[in-house]
C-alpha positions in Angstrom: 177.8 17.5 92.0 179.5 21.1 92.0 181.3 21.4 88.6 183.6 24.4 89.7 181.8 27.2 88.0 179.6 29.9 90.2 176.4 30.9 88.9 176.2 34.3 87.7 174.1 37.0 89.9 173.1 40.6 89.0 173.8 43.4 91.3 170.8 44.8 93.3 170.5 48.2 91.9 168.8 50.4 94.5 166.8 53.7 93.0 168.1 57.3 93.3 167.7 58.2 97.3 165.2 60.7 96.5 162.4 58.6 94.9 159.8 59.2 95.4 159.7 62.7 94.5 156.9 63.6 96.8 158.7 62.9 99.7 161.7 64.9 99.0 159.9 68.1 97.7 162.5 70.8 99.9 165.5 68.5 98.8 164.3 69.1 95.0 163.1 72.9 95.6 166.7 73.5 97.1 168.6 71.8 94.5 166.5 73.5 91.8 167.7 76.8 93.2 170.9 76.8 93.9 171.3 75.3 89.9 169.0 78.7 88.9 171.6 80.9 90.9 174.3 79.7 89.1 172.8 79.1 85.3 170.2 81.6 84.8 170.7 83.7 81.7 171.0 87.6 81.7 168.0 88.5 80.5 167.6 91.9 80.1 164.2 92.0 82.1 166.0 90.3 85.2 167.8 93.0 85.7 165.2 94.9 87.5 162.2 93.0 87.5 159.8 95.8 86.5 156.3 94.9 85.7 156.2 96.8 82.4 159.2 95.2 81.5 158.0 91.3 82.5 154.6 92.1 81.0 156.4 93.1 77.7 158.8 90.1 77.8 155.4 87.4 78.5 153.8 89.5 75.7 157.0 89.1 73.2 157.6 85.3 74.1 155.0 83.8 73.2 155.2 81.7 70.6 159.1 83.4 69.9 162.3 82.0 70.5 164.3 83.5 73.6 167.2 84.8 71.5 164.8 86.6 68.7 162.3 87.9 71.4 165.3 89.6 73.3 166.6 91.4 70.3 162.5 92.7 69.8 163.0 93.6 73.4 165.6 95.9 73.5 164.3 98.0 70.4 161.0 97.8 72.0 162.7 99.4 75.5 164.7 101.9 73.0 161.3 103.6 71.4 158.9 102.4 74.4 160.8 102.9 77.2 157.7 102.7 79.8 153.9 102.4 79.9 153.1 106.0 79.9 154.8 106.5 76.4 153.7 102.8 74.8 150.1 104.5 75.6 150.6 107.5 73.8 152.1 105.7 71.1 150.0 105.4 67.4 148.6 102.1 66.5 150.9 102.1 63.5 154.2 102.4 65.3 153.5 99.9 67.5 152.9 97.4 65.0 155.9 98.2 63.2 157.8 97.6 66.4 156.2 94.1 66.5 156.7 93.1 62.9 158.1 90.1 62.4 156.7 88.2 65.6 153.2 87.5 64.2 149.8 87.3 65.9 149.6 91.1 65.6 146.2 91.0 68.0 149.2 90.6 70.7 150.5 94.1 69.5 147.1 95.3 69.8 146.3 94.1 72.9 149.7 95.4 74.4 148.6 99.0 73.3 145.1 98.6 74.8 146.1 97.6 77.7 148.6 100.0 78.2 145.9 103.1 77.6 143.9 100.7 80.3 146.5 101.1 82.8 146.5 104.8 82.4 142.7 105.4 82.6 142.3 102.6 85.3 145.2 102.5 87.3 146.8 105.5 87.3 150.0 104.7 85.1 150.7 102.0 87.5 150.8 98.4 86.6 148.4 96.5 88.9 149.9 93.8 91.2 146.9 91.9 91.6 146.6 88.9 89.6 142.8 89.3 88.6 143.5 93.1 88.2 146.4 91.7 85.6 144.0 89.2 84.2 141.2 91.4 83.4 143.7 93.3 81.4 143.2 92.8 77.1 145.4 89.8 75.5 146.4 88.5 79.6 145.3 85.0 80.0 145.7 82.4 82.8 149.8 82.2 82.1 150.4 85.6 81.3 148.6 86.7 84.8 150.6 84.0 86.6 154.0 84.8 85.1 153.7 88.6 85.7 152.4 88.4 89.2 154.9 85.8 90.5 158.0 87.2 88.7 157.2 90.9 88.7 155.9 90.9 92.3 156.8 87.8 93.9 153.2 86.6 94.0 153.2 82.9 95.0 151.4 81.4 92.5 152.9 78.9 89.6 153.6 79.3 86.5 152.9 76.7 83.7 154.4 77.3 80.1 155.5 74.1 77.9 158.5 73.8 79.7 157.7 73.3 83.2 154.7 71.0 81.4 157.6 69.0 80.1 160.0 69.1 83.3 156.8 68.0 85.7 155.9 65.1 83.4 159.2 63.7 83.4 160.1 64.1 87.2 156.7 62.5 88.2 156.1 60.4 85.3 152.6 61.8 84.3 151.7 58.8 81.4 149.0 60.8 80.0 148.7 63.9 77.3 149.2 66.8 79.1 146.3 68.8 77.1 143.7 67.5 78.3 142.5 65.5 81.8 143.8 64.0 83.8 147.1 65.1 83.0 146.1 68.7 82.9 144.8 68.8 86.5 147.9 66.6 87.6 150.5 69.1 86.5 148.4 71.8 87.8 148.6 69.8 91.1 152.5 68.9 90.8 153.1 72.9 90.0 151.5 74.2 93.2 152.9 71.6 95.4 156.7 72.0 94.5 156.5 75.7 94.6 158.2 77.2 97.7 155.6 80.2 98.5 158.9 82.3 99.4 160.6 82.1 96.7 158.0 82.0 93.7 159.7 84.3 91.6 162.9 82.3 91.8 161.4 78.9 91.4 159.1 79.6 88.3 162.0 81.1 86.6 164.1 78.2 87.2 161.4 75.5 86.5 161.2 77.4 83.1 165.0 77.9 82.7 165.4 74.2 83.5 162.9 73.3 80.7 164.6 75.4 78.0 168.5 74.5 78.8 168.2 71.0 80.6 165.0 69.0 80.1 164.7 69.4 76.9 162.6 67.6 74.0 165.8 65.5 73.8 166.5 65.5 77.9 170.4 66.2 78.6 169.8 64.2 82.3 173.7 64.5 82.9 173.3 67.7 83.4 170.0 67.9 85.6 170.5 69.5 88.9 166.8 67.2 89.9 167.7 63.4 88.1 168.1 62.3 91.4 164.4 63.5 91.9 163.4 62.1 87.9 161.0 59.2 88.2 160.9 59.2 84.1 164.6 58.6 84.1 164.9 56.0 86.9 162.5 54.1 84.6 164.4 55.3 81.4 161.2 56.9 79.4 162.4 60.4 80.2 162.5 60.7 75.9 158.8 59.6 76.2 157.7 62.4 78.3 155.3 64.5 78.3 153.1 62.0 76.5 151.9 63.9 72.8 148.8 64.4 71.4 148.6 63.3 67.4 149.8 66.4 65.8 147.6 68.5 63.8 149.2 69.2 60.2 149.6 72.4 58.7 147.1 73.6 56.5 148.7 74.4 53.0 147.5 78.2 51.6 148.4 78.6 47.8 148.4 82.7 47.0 149.0 85.1 44.6 150.1 88.5 45.0 151.1 91.1 42.6 153.4 94.5 42.6 152.2 97.4 41.0 154.2 100.5 40.2 154.0 103.6 39.2 157.1 105.8 39.4 159.3 104.7 42.3 156.3 103.9 43.9 154.5 100.8 44.4 150.8 100.4 45.4 149.7 98.9 48.8 146.5 98.6 51.0 145.8 98.1 54.4 143.9 95.2 55.5 140.4 95.9 57.5 140.1 95.4 61.2 139.3 91.8 62.0 140.1 90.5 59.2 143.2 88.0 58.5 146.3 90.3 59.0 143.8 92.7 59.7 145.2 96.5 60.3 148.5 95.5 58.1 149.5 96.7 54.7 149.9 94.1 51.9 150.3 93.9 48.0 147.1 92.7 46.6 146.2 89.5 46.2 144.6 86.2 47.8 143.9 82.7 47.9 143.8 80.7 44.6 140.2 78.7 43.9 140.6 75.2 42.9 142.2 74.4 39.7 143.4 78.1 39.2 146.5 79.2 38.2 148.4 81.9 40.0 148.2 84.4 36.9 144.6 83.7 36.6 143.8 84.0 40.4 146.1 87.0 41.0 144.4 88.7 37.7 141.3 88.1 39.4 142.3 89.1 43.3 143.1 92.3 41.4 140.0 93.1 40.2 137.6 92.2 42.7 139.8 93.8 45.4 140.5 96.9 44.0 138.5 97.1 40.4 142.1 97.1 38.7 142.2 94.8 35.7 146.0 94.2 35.6 148.1 92.6 33.2 151.2 90.2 34.4 154.6 91.4 33.4 156.9 88.6 34.7 157.0 86.2 37.8 159.0 87.7 40.4 159.1 84.3 42.6 157.8 82.1 45.3 157.9 83.1 48.9 156.9 80.2 51.5 156.1 81.2 55.3 155.3 78.9 57.9 152.5 79.8 61.1 151.8 77.1 63.5 148.7 75.8 61.9 149.2 76.6 58.2 152.0 77.1 55.5 151.5 79.8 52.7 153.0 79.4 49.7 152.9 83.0 47.8 153.5 83.2 44.4 154.5 87.4 43.5 154.4 89.0 40.0 155.0 92.1 38.8 152.1 93.7 37.0 151.1 96.7 34.7 148.2 99.0 34.9 147.2 99.6 30.8 146.6 103.1 31.8 147.7 106.6 30.7 148.7 109.2 33.1 148.0 108.7 36.6 145.6 105.4 37.3 142.4 105.8 39.1 141.8 105.5 42.6 140.8 101.8 43.3 137.5 100.7 44.4 138.5 98.7 47.8 136.9 95.7 49.0 139.2 94.0 51.2 140.6 96.9 52.3 140.2 99.9 54.6 142.9 102.5 52.8 145.3 102.2 49.7 148.2 104.3 49.2 151.4 104.4 46.4 154.5 103.9 48.4 158.1 104.2 47.7 160.3 101.3 48.7 161.8 103.2 51.5 158.3 104.1 52.8 158.0 100.1 53.0 160.5 99.9 55.5 157.9 102.3 58.1 154.8 100.4 57.3 153.6 97.0 59.5 153.4 94.4 57.1 152.4 90.5 57.3 155.9 88.0 57.1 155.2 87.3 54.0 154.9 90.4 52.1 158.0 91.9 54.5 159.6 89.4 52.6 158.1 90.0 49.3 159.2 94.2 50.2 162.8 93.0 51.4 163.2 91.3 48.2 162.2 94.1 46.3 165.6 96.4 47.2 167.7 93.3 45.2 165.6 93.0 42.4 166.4 94.8 39.3 163.7 96.8 37.8 161.2 95.2 40.3 158.4 97.1 39.5 159.0 97.8 35.8 
């Protein structure tokens, strides 16, 4: 018998009209390219898409945030405006211009590649992806990015931004850095690439990942939201599926500033060593159970033959890298000798010198040692 009440019914909610995305690739491409035309950032290498500029930008932006990379790029182009000027430069100057970007082998590879382009390609940056890939320091992604962005080659570019976008649009529910997720990303990147608009499309995918489809997705402003399976399922924030993070390895080191008059002692690391080719204040990793003070005296003796005494503690500098975290205790030290100190007996360095604080500004230093050098300008009696 009727009771006068009505049974509640749930409204029918239809999926977005562009799902599944595989069936609407042309619409997805048009939406993405239209968004990019309106929202692309005015990056300096986009003014001309000159191959040299695109190459340098790609090398600099590895492990570097965009704003920081742009600043370095503009300074670099003022000093090395074209490939021939770079090829003729000294390694020390190239390393100095790279200082702060880290991973200094990238800078050495850039210089080696420039010289190779001059000797092998007549100074003209090669357009073929295999020729680009053959240059020092250029891997599959960088080769594809240069070929596509500088020359319009119809090849997909897959960086972390692109991986994130594709994992959400197509709801890839396995980690992307291993099978089968990695193969699926490559397949989809090729499938959605418009061969005649590769330059714009690849940049649009990366731009979307950088500005909208970020770690915390901004779905309300996404031009391809109607194509996104992960958004439809409510799991966009859970894509891409990540592998367990590897914790940073802590490294504790001690470093000493030794002064002679207005100069401080620095030495250059041997090639192939950690921070190879860069200048540093002597010191090293502490042994188990060793205090920073004892470790510094030991390292100084082992690296230079100098038996120093510690005048005072200068401070602690912490610097994080991708896989390890450096805590550097630094001290002001004294060499108890009369007159000019004897030459060092180098065991961990290829060169040494007494450098003024101003001269330190022109030497390429590892980031923790650069922080130390900068702090000396504000420390009264830093080397006394």
